[in-house]
N, C-alpha and C positions, 0 to 999 in steps of 0.2 A: 755446320763443315762445307768446306767448297768442292765441286765437282772434281777438282784436281786428287783432292785431299783422298776422296772415296773411292776414286777410280788406282790412286798409289798404293791402297791399303788392299784393294783389291791384287792389284797386281804381286804385291809382297805375298799375300794369300797363295796365286797363283804357285809361284816359285817355290814357297816355306811346306805348302800344305797345311799352316794351320793359319786363322785369321788374327792378325793386329789388333788390339783394341782401336777405338774409334780416338783418332788423334785429337791433341787439343793446341791451340795457338799455330806457329809455327809446325806444319804438316812435317815438313822434311825432318826439322831437328829433330820432331816428336817419333819418328820412324828409327831416326839414328840413335837414339838414345834407348829406345823400346829393344833395336836389335843388340845392342850393346850389352843388354841384359845376358844375350845368348852367346855371346862368343862371337858375334857378326858385325860386320860396318859395311857402309857404303864409301866406294873407291871410285873417285871423279874419274872421269874419262874424257882424254884430251881429244877432240875434233871427233867427237860422237856420231857426227852424220854420215861418216865413214869408217864407224868404227866396224870390224869383222870378228866373232869371236864364236865357237864353233860350242858355247853355252848359253844360257839364259843372261841378259842382262836388262837393266832396266833404263827406258829414253823416256825424256819429257818432251813432248811434242806441241809445237805451237800449230795451232789453226785458228780457221777464220773466228769461230767462237770461243776461242782462250786455251789454255793450256790443259793437255791431258797426260795420262799416264801410259805406258805401252812396256809390253815384256817381247823384247827382240831375242832371235837366234841365227847363228850361223855363220859361215864364211864364202859368201857376202852376208849382212846380215840383213831379217826381215820380221815383220810382225808376227808372232806366234797367237798373243793374247793383247786386241787392242779393242777394248770396250765399247769404246765411241767411234770405233772407226776412223781415228781421227787421219790416221798416214791413208788409207785408202782417199779421205775425202780431199786430198790432197796438202795435208800439215805437212810440218817440216821439224826435225831431231834439231833442238838445240843444246841436249844437254844429255849427260847419262851417266851410269853408274854399274859398276860391278860388284854384287852381292860376295863378299869375300869373310873368312873366317879373321878375325883379330888373331888370333894363336893356331897355327897350325898343329900344334901339339894338344890342342882341348878340344874335344867334342862340341857340340852344339847342342846336345839333350844336358841338360844340369852339368855345365862347364864347369863351374867352381864346386861342386861335389852338394851333399845335399843332408849330412850330417852334421849341423852345427854344435850339437848342446847343450850345456847350459852355462853360461860363464856370468860376470861380475862387474862393474865400473872400479877398476883401479884410478883412473884418473879425470879429470875435467879441466878443460882448457880454453881459455878465451884469448880472444885480439880484437881491440876495437877497431883497428885498420890495417887494411893490405899490407903485409910484411912488418909489421910491427911484432913484438916480442911476444908470444903467447903466454899468459899468468895463468897458474894453479889457482883453483877456485875448489871448494869445498859440497858445492851445489850451484844448481844453472837453472834458471826456468828456460822452458822448450814451450815455444809457443808454434801452435799450429800452420804450416802453411809459412812459415816465417825463417826459421832457425833459434838460435837460444841468444836469450838476451842479453845483450851487451856484448854479443860477438859481430866480426865485421860481414858475415855472410848474413847475418838475420840483418843487418844494416844495407845490404844489398852493396857493400864497397870491397869486398874481397878479389883479390885479383883473379878470379874465377868465375866471378857471378855473372851470373846471365839468366836468360828466358828457359824452361824448360824444367826438366826434372832431377833431382840429386845436388842441388846447391845447397840445402838447407844445415845438413849435419854430416859429419866424418868421423868414422870410429878408425881407431888401428889396434893391433893385439900387442901387448904390452913385449908376450915371448918374443915376438919377433925383431923388436926393436931392442931387445936385451943380447939378442943374439947378434944384431950388428952394431950393436953397443953406441945406439942413437940415443941422446935424451929426448926423454917425450915429446919436451918443449920444443925440439927441433923439426920432430915428424909433424906438425904443423897439422895435426887431427883435432876432432874437439872431444874425442872419449876415447880413453887406452883402456882397453878389456884386457879381461883373463879368462883362461878356460873355454874358449869359445871361437870356433870356425867362423870367422866374418864371411869369406866369400862364399859360403854354404846360404846367407841371408840373402842373397840379388834375387831379385826377384819374387822376395817375399815378406809378410809383415811380422815385424818383431816388436817386443816389449821392452824398454828401458826403464824399470822399477814399473809403473803406472803410465809411462808417457807411449804411445803405440806410434810405429814408425813403419816405413817400407823401404827395404833394400832397392835400391835403382841399378848400381852397376860399382866395380870395383874404381877405387881409388889410384890408380896407378899412380908412379913416380913420374917426374920428369925433370928437365935442366933447370927449370924454376925453383925447384927443392932444392936441387943439388946448388945452386946458385947460395940460399940463403942457407942451406946446412954444411954439407960438404963436398967435395968431389966425388965420384964413384958411388953416388947411391942407385944410380939406377938398375944396374945387373942386379944387388941383392933383394931389391924392393918389387922385383916385376913380379905381378900377380900376388903382393904380402904386403903392400903399400897400402892395406886397410878397404872401406867399404863408403861409401857417396850413398846418404839415404834422404827421404824425407819425414817431415814430422805430420805425423795425420790427427793425433790426439794430443795435446801439450798438457803440461804438467812439469811437477818438479824432480830433478832429477839430483839425486845424490852419491856420494862415492858408496860403493858397497852394494848397490841398487843392482838386480838379477837382470843379467841382458837373456831374452830367449825367444825364440822363435815365436810366434803368436798359432793360438788354438782355437 
């Protein structure tokens, strides 16, 4: 792990009071996705070098020995947590971020609930290519660290395929789709469930049959979904668009399999 990655984790611990996990790959992307599990995000600051804020914010400082992470505070702002003393040594602020809730109405402590219940697999859907129609199947092979065999995300060809966490598997509740009269295929999620609160699985390990998964963040709706399905889907699907997950231990998923939080 880079020194910058270590310091960025230390700065987040300074602000949040809890240590994040060691980052993997692109450290900024990793921490953004980890924060999303807690209803938090990093908002880029335009003109960070002259930014003034009577609260904590994160700065990336360029010094002679490389990049460093610093917690800033005040109007005008100064460093209140500078592990490498990068600013004192003449470093310059090159970028900054405010740590802010994704939704002000939700808490950061268990923002998506904690009682998931026990549900089942009502539908399995795959698309071989981005934007191709989803096809219903009776079973699908889940491949750890990859996705569902035959699906565009397992092949890295999904519209939102990318580095980081939460791009292997998507789930959505049948009850939500039926409420808004949206055909399962148009929701563009892999697994349609019944009788389980998927939001409560964010940040938790869970089982789909014998397949072990981990919930990463909500699969929030976007304008891309509206374009492929129908207009005015954003509002009714906010916080109800399903779950993004990764596969930890693979196996065969079948219709009717139980979906439950891990024990």
